[in-house]
C-alpha positions in Angstrom: -8.7 16.2 -42.7 -8.4 19.8 -41.5 -8.5 21.3 -45.0 -11.5 23.4 -45.9 -11.5 22.3 -49.6 -9.4 20.0 -51.8 -6.2 21.5 -53.2 -6.4 22.9 -56.8 -4.1 20.3 -58.3 -6.4 17.5 -57.2 -9.3 19.3 -58.9 -7.2 19.6 -62.0 -6.3 16.0 -61.9 -9.9 15.0 -61.9 -10.8 17.4 -64.8 -7.8 16.4 -66.9 -8.9 15.0 -70.2 -12.5 15.0 -69.3 -11.9 13.5 -66.0 -9.5 10.9 -67.4 -5.7 10.8 -67.2 -3.1 8.2 -67.7 -2.4 5.8 -64.9 1.2 7.1 -64.6 0.1 10.8 -64.3 -2.6 9.9 -61.8 -0.2 7.9 -59.7 2.2 10.9 -59.6 -0.5 13.4 -58.7 -2.2 11.2 -56.1 1.2 10.2 -54.5 2.1 13.9 -54.2 -1.4 14.6 -52.7 -1.0 11.9 -50.1 2.4 13.2 -49.1 1.1 16.7 -48.7 -1.8 15.6 -46.6 0.4 13.5 -44.3 2.7 16.4 -43.8 0.0 19.0 -43.3 -2.7 17.0 -41.6 -1.1 16.3 -38.2 -0.2 20.0 -37.7 -3.9 20.9 -38.2 -5.3 18.3 -35.8 -6.4 19.7 -32.4 -7.7 17.9 -29.4 -10.9 18.7 -27.5 -9.0 21.1 -25.3 -8.4 23.4 -28.3 -4.6 22.9 -28.0 -2.5 21.6 -30.9 -1.9 17.9 -29.9 0.6 16.9 -32.6 3.5 18.7 -34.2 4.9 16.8 -37.1 4.9 13.2 -36.1 5.8 13.7 -32.5 3.1 13.4 -29.9 3.1 16.2 -27.3 1.5 15.1 -24.0 -1.3 17.4 -22.9 -2.5 18.1 -19.3 -6.2 18.3 -18.9 -7.2 21.7 -17.5 -9.4 20.0 -14.9 -6.7 17.6 -13.8 -6.4 17.7 -10.0 -3.2 18.7 -8.2 -1.3 16.2 -6.0 -2.6 18.0 -2.9 -6.3 17.7 -3.8 -5.9 14.0 -4.6 -5.5 13.1 -0.9 -9.2 12.9 -0.2 -10.5 11.7 -3.6 -10.1 8.8 -5.9 -7.1 8.9 -8.2 -8.4 8.9 -11.8 -7.0 9.8 -15.2 -8.1 11.0 -18.6 -7.0 9.9 -22.0 -7.3 12.1 -25.1 -7.6 10.5 -28.5 -5.7 13.0 -30.6 -6.6 11.3 -33.8 -10.3 11.7 -33.3 -10.1 14.9 -31.3 -12.4 13.4 -28.7 -11.8 12.5 -25.0 -12.3 8.8 -24.2 -14.4 7.7 -21.4 -13.3 8.3 -17.8 -11.2 5.4 -16.7 -10.0 4.4 -13.2 -6.3 4.0 -12.2 -4.4 0.9 -13.3 -6.1 -2.4 -12.8 -2.7 -3.8 -11.9 0.3 -2.0 -10.6 3.8 -2.4 -11.9 4.4 -5.3 -9.5 1.6 -7.2 -11.2 -0.7 -7.0 -8.2 -4.3 -5.9 -8.3 -4.7 -2.1 -7.6 -7.4 -1.3 -5.1 -9.2 2.0 -5.0 -9.5 4.2 -2.0 -12.9 4.3 -0.4 -14.9 7.5 -0.1 -14.1 9.5 3.0 -17.2 9.6 5.2 -18.6 12.8 6.6 -17.0 14.0 9.9 -13.6 12.6 9.1 -10.9 14.9 10.4 -7.8 12.6 10.3 -6.6 9.5 8.6 -4.4 6.8 10.2 -2.8 4.0 8.2 -1.5 0.8 9.9 0.6 -1.8 8.1 1.8 -5.1 9.5 5.3 -6.0 8.3 5.6 -8.3 5.3 6.2 -12.0 5.7 9.5 -12.6 7.5 11.9 -15.5 7.1 10.5 -17.0 10.3 6.9 -16.4 9.2 7.7 -18.4 6.1 9.1 -21.3 8.3 6.1 -21.0 10.7 8.3 -20.2 13.7 7.4 -18.1 16.7 9.3 -14.9 16.3 8.6 -12.3 18.9 11.6 -10.1 19.6 13.9 -12.2 17.4 15.3 -9.8 14.8 14.8 -11.6 11.5 14.6 -10.2 8.0 11.9 -10.3 5.4 11.4 -13.2 3.0 11.2 -12.6 -0.7 7.4 -12.6 -0.4 7.7 -10.1 2.4 9.8 -7.8 0.3 7.1 -7.9 -2.4 4.4 -7.3 0.2 6.2 -4.1 1.4 6.5 -2.8 -2.1 2.9 -3.6 -3.0 1.6 -1.8 0.1 3.5 1.3 -0.9 2.3 1.2 -4.5 -1.3 0.7 -3.4 -1.1 3.6 -1.0 0.5 5.8 -3.7 -2.1 4.8 -6.4 -4.9 5.5 -3.9 -3.6 9.0 -3.3 -2.3 8.7 0.3 0.5 10.9 1.5 2.4 10.9 4.8 4.3 13.4 6.9 5.6 11.1 9.6 6.0 7.3 10.2 6.4 5.2 13.3 7.9 1.7 13.5 9.5 -0.7 16.0 13.2 -1.6 16.6 12.9 -4.8 14.7 14.2 -4.8 11.1 11.3 -6.7 9.5 9.1 -3.8 10.4 11.7 -1.2 9.6 12.4 -2.8 6.2 8.7 -3.0 5.4 8.3 0.7 6.1 11.4 1.6 4.0 10.0 -0.4 1.1 6.6 1.1 1.5 7.6 4.8 1.6 10.3 4.1 -1.1 7.5 3.1 -3.5 5.7 6.3 -2.6 8.7 8.5 -3.1 8.7 9.5 0.6 12.2 8.6 1.7 12.5 12.1 3.2 9.8 11.9 5.8 10.8 11.5 9.5 10.7 8.0 10.9 10.5 7.4 14.7 11.5 3.9 16.0 10.5 2.8 19.4 10.6 -0.6 21.3 7.1 -0.2 22.5 5.9 -1.0 18.9 7.8 -4.3 19.0 6.1 -7.6 18.6 5.0 -9.2 21.8 7.7 -11.3 23.4 7.1 -15.0 22.9 9.4 -16.1 25.7 10.3 -19.8 25.6 8.4 -20.3 22.4 10.7 -18.1 20.4 12.3 -20.0 17.5 9.9 -23.0 17.9 7.8 -24.3 15.0 4.1 -23.4 15.6 2.7 -26.6 14.0 5.2 -28.8 15.8 4.4 -27.1 19.1 0.7 -27.5 18.4 1.3 -31.2 17.8 3.2 -31.5 21.1 1.0 -29.3 23.4 -2.3 -29.3 21.5 -3.8 -26.7 19.2 -5.9 -25.3 22.0 -2.9 -24.6 24.2 -1.0 -22.9 21.3 -4.1 -20.8 20.5 -4.1 -19.6 24.1 -0.4 -18.7 24.0 -0.9 -17.0 20.6 -4.2 -15.3 20.9 -5.4 -15.2 24.6 -5.4 -11.8 26.2 -3.7 -12.3 29.5 -1.9 -15.6 29.5 1.8 -15.3 28.4 3.9 -18.2 27.1 6.5 -19.8 29.3 9.2 -17.2 30.0 12.9 -17.5 29.1 15.5 -17.5 31.8 17.8 -14.5 32.4 21.0 -15.1 30.4 19.2 -17.2 27.9 20.7 -16.7 24.4 17.2 -15.3 23.4 17.5 -12.6 26.2 17.7 -9.2 24.5 18.9 -7.3 27.5 22.5 -7.0 26.3 21.7 -5.8 22.8 22.6 -2.1 22.3 19.1 -1.1 21.2 17.7 -2.2 24.5 20.4 -1.1 26.9 18.3 1.9 28.0 15.5 -0.3 29.2 15.1 -1.1 32.9 14.8 -4.6 34.2 11.1 -4.1 34.7 10.7 -2.8 31.1 12.6 -5.6 29.5 10.3 -8.6 29.1 11.1 -12.3 29.3 7.7 -13.2 28.0 4.5 -11.2 27.2 0.8 -11.7 26.9 -1.3 -9.4 24.7 -2.3 -7.6 27.8 1.3 -6.8 28.6 1.7 -5.6 25.0 -1.3 -3.3 25.3 0.2 -1.9 28.5 3.2 -0.6 26.5 1.6 0.2 23.2 -1.4 2.3 24.3 0.6 4.8 26.5 2.9 5.3 23.5 -0.2 5.9 21.3 -1.6 8.4 23.8 1.6 10.4 24.4 3.3 10.2 21.0 1.4 9.0 18.0 -1.9 10.6 19.0 -0.2 13.9 19.6 1.3 13.9 16.0 -2.1 13.2 14.5 -3.8 15.9 16.5 -1.1 18.3 15.1 -2.5 17.6 11.6 0.2 15.1 10.5 -0.7 12.2 8.2 0.7 9.2 10.1 1.8 5.8 8.9 2.6 3.0 11.4 4.4 -0.1 10.4 4.5 -2.6 13.2 3.7 -6.2 14.1 0.7 -8.6 14.4 0.3 -8.2 18.2 1.4 -4.6 18.7 -1.2 -3.7 16.0 -3.8 -6.0 17.6 -3.2 -4.0 20.8 -3.8 -0.7 19.0 -6.8 -2.0 17.1 -8.4 -3.3 20.3 -8.0 0.1 21.8 -9.3 2.1 18.8 -12.3 -0.2 18.1 -13.1 -1.0 21.7 -12.8 -4.7 21.2 -13.4 -6.8 24.3 -10.8 -9.1 25.9 -12.8 -12.1 24.7 -13.3 -11.0 21.1 -9.7 -10.0 20.6 -8.7 -13.6 20.5 -10.3 -14.0 17.1 -8.7 -11.0 15.5 -6.0 -11.7 12.9 -4.1 -9.0 11.1 -2.6 -10.0 7.7 0.9 -9.1 6.6 1.6 -6.3 4.2 -2.0 -5.0 3.7 -2.6 -1.4 4.7 -5.4 -0.9 7.2 -7.1 2.5 6.8 -8.8 4.4 9.7 -10.9 7.5 9.2 -11.0 9.3 12.5 -13.1 12.2 13.9 -11.6 15.2 15.7 -11.3 13.2 18.9 -9.6 10.3 17.0 -12.5 8.0 17.4 -12.9 5.7 14.3 -15.7 6.6 11.9 -14.8 3.8 9.4 -12.0 1.5 8.6 -11.1 -0.8 5.7 -8.2 -2.8 4.3 -6.7 -1.7 1.0 -7.3 -5.1 -0.6 -10.0 -7.0 -2.4 -12.3 -9.2 -0.3 -10.9 -12.4 -1.7 -7.3 -11.4 -1.1 -8.1 -10.2 2.5 -9.9 -13.4 3.4 -7.0 -15.5 2.1 -4.4 -13.5 4.0 -6.3 -13.6 7.3 -6.9 -17.3 7.0 -3.2 -17.9 6.4 -2.4 -16.1 9.7 -5.1 -18.0 11.6 -3.9 -21.4 10.4 -0.3 -20.9 11.5 -0.9 -22.4 14.9 -2.5 -25.6 13.7 -0.8 -29.0 13.7 0.2 -30.4 10.4 -2.0 -33.4 9.5 0.1 -36.6 9.0 
């Protein structure tokens, strides 16, 4: 292959003795011919780009001339090309990996709709140790479970594979959200971006429910009452007393808060009253400046923000559940009004994750 005509010694081999030769001589001649072809052939092979693809027996990777830069990939699907150097033909266009290196299904980024000026990404922290035990957590500062660590890494890999990039990140003062963010941007290679931590992105304070098992509490007080405490808009759980071991007032990260700012229990309405001013005066400003922003926070602080962005009523917000570790993508117009939104997950995975959150407050059947 690559030779315009057979070498002269092959022609002579065929003509030898009227086209006949001894088996020994034929074996020598043909063996030498094969060796020469193997040594010369790869150097003559060229791919469809017109560049030499192989030198000797070493494959030299080639970059397709139409391959997009890392900057242009932000607003388009990440795709790749493969060149078959042995046939000199480009194989069919293939999408990014079906599964990422963590073994989880890779999900493609949706097309950016017309009118989109900004993109905002929200991520609820991965499963915490207390989530795994089905305990009310609130402001209790617990770490991630092994599943939660995997969820944080998977979120980062999916965002990277979908072509997202960030200039700035926001999170709470609780380590399960901080650790999720660190895992996420670590998978994306974005350790260097600034991270702003603020208590106003904390989970809602669950007051006297903090540390109690949700299923056991539902069995004791009824599922309807627990649903009101967990999902109602303006009814807070029973508060803790000042000086209670669960009171966070003496912790160094909260010493700057006034007595009025430091909650002993919160409803979603109370959470909205601290999250939305922070959105208006801090996060919104950064997005308006053209920064790509990632927010890693909690179920209720994100419910507060989603309620505001989507204009969800106080009645309808009770049915909204945000799954752990799955990025929520918002495409926003110039005034930061949502044009579209979607989770970076398959439909089946999303339904399973949302149902798992919704079922946490149900009593265990005996």
